[in-house]
C-alpha positions in Angstrom: -8.0 -34.1 -4.3 -10.5 -36.3 -2.9 -13.7 -35.7 -3.4 -15.3 -34.9 0.1 -13.0 -32.2 0.3 -14.6 -29.2 -0.8 -12.1 -26.4 -2.5 -11.8 -23.2 -0.3 -10.3 -20.0 -1.5 -9.1 -17.7 1.2 -8.8 -14.2 0.0 -6.2 -12.0 1.7 -4.8 -9.1 -0.6 -6.1 -10.7 -3.9 -9.5 -8.8 -3.8 -10.5 -9.4 -7.6 -11.6 -11.6 -10.3 -9.4 -10.7 -13.2 -5.8 -12.0 -13.5 -6.5 -14.3 -10.3 -4.2 -17.5 -10.7 -6.6 -19.5 -8.3 -10.1 -18.8 -10.0 -8.9 -19.6 -12.9 -7.4 -22.8 -12.1 -10.7 -23.8 -10.4 -12.1 -22.4 -14.0 -10.1 -24.6 -16.1 -11.1 -27.8 -14.2 -14.5 -27.5 -14.7 -17.2 -28.6 -12.3 -15.6 -28.1 -8.9 -17.0 -30.5 -6.2 -18.0 -27.4 -4.4 -16.5 -23.9 -3.5 -16.1 -21.7 -0.6 -14.5 -18.1 -1.0 -13.7 -16.5 2.8 -12.2 -13.3 3.8 -11.2 -13.1 7.4 -10.5 -10.1 9.1 -7.6 -10.4 11.7 -8.9 -9.6 15.3 -5.7 -8.3 16.2 -5.7 -6.0 13.2 -8.1 -3.7 15.5 -6.5 -4.1 18.8 -4.2 -1.3 20.1 -0.4 -2.1 20.2 1.9 -0.3 23.3 2.3 2.8 21.4 -1.6 3.1 20.4 -1.4 2.1 17.0 -3.7 -0.6 15.4 -3.4 -2.3 11.6 -6.3 -1.0 10.7 -7.4 3.1 10.8 -10.8 4.4 9.2 -10.2 5.1 5.8 -8.1 2.0 5.2 -11.0 0.0 7.0 -13.4 2.4 4.4 -11.5 0.8 1.8 -11.0 -2.5 2.3 -14.5 -2.7 2.9 -15.4 -1.4 -0.4 -13.4 -4.1 -2.1 -15.0 -6.6 -0.4 -18.4 -5.3 -1.5 -17.2 -5.2 -4.9 -15.5 -8.9 -4.8 -18.4 -9.9 -3.4 -21.1 -8.8 -5.7 -18.8 -10.1 -8.5 -18.8 -13.8 -7.0 -22.5 -13.6 -6.1 -23.2 -13.0 -9.6 -21.5 -16.7 -10.4 -23.7 -17.9 -7.6 -20.8 -17.9 -5.1 -20.8 -16.6 -1.8 -18.2 -14.7 0.0 -18.2 -15.1 3.5 -16.6 -12.1 5.7 -15.3 -13.6 8.8 -13.5 -11.5 11.8 -11.6 -13.5 14.2 -8.3 -15.6 14.5 -7.6 -16.9 11.0 -6.0 -20.4 12.3 -8.7 -21.0 14.7 -11.4 -20.0 12.2 -10.4 -22.3 9.7 -9.6 -25.2 12.3 -13.4 -25.0 13.3 -14.2 -24.5 9.9 -12.5 -27.9 8.9 -13.9 -29.6 12.0 -17.6 -29.5 10.2 -16.4 -29.5 6.6 -13.0 -30.9 5.3 -11.5 -28.3 2.5 -8.8 -28.2 0.4 -7.4 -24.8 1.0 -6.1 -22.1 -1.9 -4.5 -19.2 -0.6 -1.6 -16.6 -1.6 1.7 -17.3 -1.0 2.6 -15.7 2.3 4.3 -12.1 1.8 5.4 -11.8 5.6 6.4 -13.9 8.6 3.0 -13.5 10.4 1.1 -15.1 7.1 3.6 -17.8 6.9 3.4 -18.7 10.5 -0.7 -19.1 9.8 0.2 -21.1 7.0 2.5 -23.5 8.5 -0.2 -23.7 11.5 -3.3 -24.8 8.9 -1.5 -27.1 6.8 -1.1 -29.2 10.3 -4.5 -29.9 10.0 -5.8 -29.5 6.0 -4.0 -29.7 2.7 -2.7 -26.1 1.5 -2.4 -25.0 -1.9 -0.5 -21.7 -2.4 -0.7 -19.5 -5.5 1.3 -16.1 -6.6 -1.0 -13.5 -7.3 1.0 -10.3 -6.5 4.0 -10.0 -8.4 5.2 -9.7 -12.4 7.5 -12.8 -12.0 6.7 -15.8 -11.3 9.2 -17.6 -8.6 11.1 -20.0 -11.0 11.6 -16.8 -13.5 14.0 -15.3 -10.4 15.2 -18.6 -9.2 18.7 -18.1 -9.6 18.7 -14.9 -7.6 16.4 -16.1 -4.9 19.0 -17.2 -2.4 20.7 -15.1 0.6 24.1 -15.2 -1.7 22.7 -14.0 -5.1 20.1 -11.8 -4.1 21.2 -8.2 -5.0 21.4 -5.8 -2.2 20.2 -2.5 -4.3 17.4 -2.2 -6.5 20.2 -1.1 -9.5 21.6 -4.6 -9.2 18.2 -6.1 -9.7 16.9 -4.1 -12.7 20.6 -5.1 -14.3 19.9 -8.5 -13.6 16.3 -8.6 -15.1 17.7 -6.4 -18.2 20.5 -9.2 -18.8 18.0 -11.9 -19.1 15.7 -9.9 -21.1 13.0 -10.8 -18.4 11.1 -7.9 -19.2 10.0 -9.1 -22.1 8.8 -12.4 -20.6 6.2 -10.9 -18.1 3.1 -13.4 -18.1 0.0 -11.4 -19.8 -2.7 -11.0 -17.3 -5.7 -13.7 -17.5 -9.2 -13.1 -18.0 -11.9 -13.1 -15.4 -12.6 -16.6 -14.7 -16.1 -18.1 -15.1 -16.8 -20.5 -12.1 -19.1 -23.3 -12.3 -19.4 -24.8 -8.9 -21.8 -26.0 -6.1 -21.9 -23.1 -3.8 -20.9 -23.8 -0.1 -21.5 -21.5 2.6 -19.2 -21.0 5.9 -19.9 -23.1 8.8 -19.2 -20.5 11.2 -20.8 -17.1 12.0 -18.3 -14.7 13.2 -18.8 -11.6 11.0 -16.1 -8.8 10.4 -16.8 -6.2 13.3 -16.0 -2.9 11.6 -14.2 0.0 13.7 -16.9 2.3 14.8 -17.3 5.4 12.6 -18.8 7.1 15.6 -15.5 6.8 17.6 -13.8 8.9 15.2 -14.5 12.5 15.6 -14.0 14.4 12.4 -11.9 17.6 13.5 -13.0 21.3 13.0 -10.3 22.0 10.1 -11.3 18.9 8.2 -14.4 20.7 6.6 -12.7 22.8 4.6 -10.4 20.5 2.7 -10.9 18.1 0.2 -11.3 13.9 0.6 -9.1 12.0 -1.4 -11.3 10.6 -4.3 -10.6 6.7 -3.8 -13.2 4.1 -3.8 -12.2 0.4 -3.2 -13.0 -2.2 -5.5 -12.0 -4.1 -8.5 -14.3 -2.2 -10.5 -13.2 1.1 -9.5 -9.7 0.3 -10.0 -10.3 -0.8 -13.3 -12.1 2.3 -14.2 -9.5 4.4 -12.6 -6.5 2.5 -14.6 -8.6 3.1 -18.0 -9.1 6.8 -17.1 -5.4 7.4 -16.0 -3.9 5.8 -19.4 -6.9 6.8 -21.5 -9.5 9.7 -21.2 -6.8 11.7 -19.0 -3.7 10.3 -20.8 -2.1 11.7 -17.9 1.0 9.2 -18.1 2.0 11.4 -20.7 4.0 13.6 -18.0 4.4 11.3 -15.1 8.2 11.7 -15.2 7.6 15.4 -14.4 4.8 15.6 -12.1 5.4 12.4 -10.2 6.9 14.7 -7.2 4.2 16.9 -6.8 2.6 17.0 -3.6 -1.0 17.2 -5.2 -3.2 17.7 -8.2 -3.2 21.4 -9.2 -6.6 22.8 -9.6 -8.2 23.1 -13.0 -8.1 26.7 -12.1 -4.5 27.5 -12.4 -4.5 28.0 -16.1 -0.5 28.5 -15.7 0.3 25.4 -14.1 1.3 22.9 -17.0 -0.7 20.2 -15.6 -3.6 21.8 -13.6 -6.8 19.4 -13.3 -4.7 16.3 -14.3 -3.5 13.5 -12.2 -0.1 14.2 -10.9 0.7 10.6 -10.4 -1.1 7.2 -11.3 -2.0 6.6 -7.9 -3.0 2.9 -8.5 -1.3 1.8 -5.3 -4.3 1.5 -3.1 -5.9 -1.2 -5.6 -2.3 -2.6 -6.2 -2.1 -2.9 -2.4 -5.4 -5.0 -1.9 -4.9 -7.0 -4.9 -8.1 -5.1 -6.6 -5.7 -4.9 -9.6 -3.0 -7.1 -10.6 0.3 -5.7 -10.9 0.4 -7.5 -14.5 -2.9 -5.4 -15.6 -1.0 -2.5 -14.9 2.2 -3.5 -16.8 -0.2 -4.7 -19.7 -1.9 -1.4 -19.6 1.1 0.6 -19.9 2.5 -1.6 -22.7 -0.8 -0.9 -24.6 -0.3 2.9 -23.9 3.1 2.7 -25.3 1.7 1.1 -28.8 -0.2 4.0 -29.1 2.1 6.7 -27.9 5.8 5.2 -28.2 7.9 4.1 -25.3 9.1 7.1 -23.4 10.9 8.1 -19.9 7.6 8.6 -18.6 6.2 5.3 -19.3 9.7 3.7 -18.4 9.4 5.6 -15.2 6.2 4.1 -13.9 7.4 0.7 -15.0 10.4 1.4 -13.2 8.5 1.9 -10.2 6.3 -1.2 -10.5 10.0 -3.1 -10.3 10.9 -1.3 -7.0 7.9 -2.7 -5.9 8.6 -6.1 -7.2 12.3 -5.7 -5.8 10.5 -5.0 -2.1 8.2 -8.0 -2.4 11.0 -10.4 -3.5 13.5 -9.0 -0.6 10.7 -9.7 2.4 10.0 -13.1 0.8 13.8 -14.1 1.1 14.8 -12.0 4.6 11.5 -12.4 6.2 11.8 -11.0 9.8 15.5 -9.5 9.0 13.2 -6.5 7.1 11.5 -5.6 10.7 14.7 -5.7 12.5 16.6 -2.3 13.5 20.0 -3.0 14.5 20.1 0.6 16.4 16.5 0.8 18.3 15.7 4.1 19.4 14.1 5.0 22.7 10.8 6.6 22.7 10.1 10.0 23.4 6.7 10.1 24.3 6.2 14.0 23.7 7.7 13.7 20.4 5.6 10.9 19.3 2.6 12.8 20.2 3.5 16.0 18.5 3.7 13.4 15.5 0.6 11.3 16.2 -1.5 15.0 16.5 0.6 16.8 13.4 1.3 19.1 15.7 5.2 18.8 15.2 6.2 22.9 14.8 6.8 21.9 11.1 3.8 23.3 8.9 4.8 21.4 6.0 5.1 17.8 8.0 2.1 18.5 9.9 0.2 19.2 6.6 1.5 15.9 5.2 0.3 14.3 8.5 -3.3 15.5 8.6 -3.7 14.2 5.0 -2.5 10.8 5.6 -4.5 10.6 9.0 -7.4 12.2 7.3 -7.8 10.3 3.8 -5.1 7.7 4.4 -3.2 8.8 1.3 0.1 10.8 1.1 2.2 11.2 -2.0 5.2 9.3 -3.1 7.4 12.9 -2.1 5.6 13.4 0.9 6.1 10.2 2.2 9.9 10.6 1.7 10.0 14.0 3.8 7.6 12.3 6.8 10.3 9.3 6.9 13.2 11.3 6.8 11.7 13.9 9.5 10.6 10.9 11.7 14.0 9.2 11.8 16.8 12.2 11.4 15.3 14.9 13.3 12.4 13.6 15.7 15.2 10.8 16.6 12.4 8.0 16.7 12.5 4.2 15.9 11.9 4.0 12.3 9.8 0.7 12.7 7.8 3.1 14.8 7.0 5.2 11.9 6.3 2.4 9.6 3.9 0.8 12.0 2.1 4.2 11.8 2.1 4.0 8.2 0.6 0.6 8.2 -2.3 1.8 10.6 -3.1 4.8 8.3 -1.9 4.1 4.8 -5.2 2.7 2.3 -2.4 1.5 0.0 -0.5 -0.2 2.7 1.9 -2.9 1.3 3.8 -4.9 3.8 6.9 -5.2 1.4 6.9 -1.5 0.0 6.3 0.3 3.3 8.7 -1.7 5.5 11.4 -1.9 2.6 11.1 1.8 2.2 11.2 2.9 5.7 14.3 0.5 6.2 15.9 2.1 2.9 15.4 6.0 4.4 16.9 4.7 7.8 19.6 3.3 6.3 19.2 -0.4 7.7 17.5 -2.3 4.9 18.8 -2.6 1.3 21.1 -0.4 -0.3 21.6 1.5 2.6 24.2 4.1 1.9 23.8 5.3 5.6 20.1 6.3 5.2 18.4 9.2 3.3 18.2 12.7 4.6 16.0 15.5 3.1 16.1 19.2 4.0 12.9 20.1 4.6 13.0 23.7 3.6 14.9 23.2 0.6 12.2 20.4 -0.2 9.3 23.1 0.4 11.0 25.6 -1.8 11.2 22.9 -4.8 8.2 21.0 -4.3 5.3 23.4 -2.8 6.7 27.1 -3.6 2.9 28.2 -3.8 2.3 26.7 -0.4 -0.6 24.7 -2.3 -0.4 21.7 -0.5 0.2 23.2 2.9 -2.5 25.7 2.8 -5.2 23.2 1.7 -4.3 21.1 4.6 -3.7 24.1 7.4 -6.4 26.3 6.2 -6.4 28.0 10.1 -2.5 29.5 9.2 -4.6 32.0 6.8 -2.3 33.7 4.1 1.0 33.0 4.1 4.3 33.7 2.3 6.9 30.7 1.4 9.4 33.0 3.4 7.1 32.8 6.7 7.2 29.1 6.6 10.7 28.7 6.2 11.7 31.0 9.0 9.4 29.3 11.2 10.8 25.8 10.2 14.3 26.8 10.9 13.0 28.3 14.6 14.4 32.1 13.5 10.5 33.4 13.6 7.4 31.6 14.5 3.9 31.9 13.0 1.5 33.3 16.0 -0.9 30.4 15.3 1.1 27.1 15.0 3.3 25.5 17.8 7.1 26.3 17.5 9.3 23.6 15.7 10.6 20.4 17.8 14.0 21.0 18.2 15.6 18.4 15.7 17.8 15.9 17.5 20.3 16.2 14.7 20.3 19.7 13.9 21.0 20.2 9.8 20.6 23.3 8.1 
């Protein structure tokens, strides 16, 4: 590293100081000649595409902003300023380099868009990448990471890991780095323009429903992880409760998990890198050392390994992950009904309201929504994936697009896609209509039978639209 080059760390979704490979590496070097840290909000994230979607819905923007405020405060305590810029990353960094040459350190690209940025930047500046997103290092999976060897299903990936005993060779998370550096500030001053909160009118019904309590930032993520595994000890029922749609209120005394978190809900912090996946894995192992290894901890680990599988699949397959071999034409009236949560299927419309209003959706609800969008509305799965990308506070490019492709039957392990029979699912997972009535309060008192009849088109609820006819009628 030449002495006139300062070190510039470009954070993307690795917004933390704990278990951060680059900060630890710079700290190990001792005195850094100079250090600047930047986050760039890409301009195009806020520009609507031809279908009216952006990459940054309001709840997602709020969560990201809180993550940035938190990491900015942590760095400031070490006398390092985090510059927050908005614009085109390549152009901003080229302008910066012209004024102050730097050695760029940033996370390895997860998706083709980021890879193209890094290639463009490497033409004018030295670039070093690090790996902050995964449980395994690239070298550990080297034998698998070829187009010929990569398993076509998660179960093949899982068997390969077991056979090589790799689950006992996951690196322990690193402690937070203590950085000693001369701080540098950004010579460019294009500050982030956040979405205008005034543009988002809160709908009348929203005053009557809970707002999902997710606060961005590493500090909030660490507290959430500690509470989930510690005080709440909610991992003890994870496998049994993970398919619920919402937390049962504490007043429901007869509910086995009333008032207790039904799922880990760690994904928002994992998605922005405010928690590292290795911290979560290590936390589960600590829990197992106290409570023993059981099906609940094993199931949460399995979810983290699914995430791992999707991440490496995207690295390997690149643009192919975003391809639909059978593109569907856009039916605008169906698309508008979806975007306004007025499809006429109360179970779906409740899930859409929750997603748009809070940026959160349970694992089971996401499967209903994706299956309904693809197999009943007959819309292109990539449009549904982009809708999720706009709204989800825990949007993770590999998991989101991987899961949508999986349900559409055009991704890994296709098996012709996955179809969920909505009425049967509602009977299984929300028979008391707890979630539905939380998000559609204007429907008033209802019975499960009334909703099932309405969704079958047999009898309509007086104050909800008639259900859109399915493109593939299935009982």
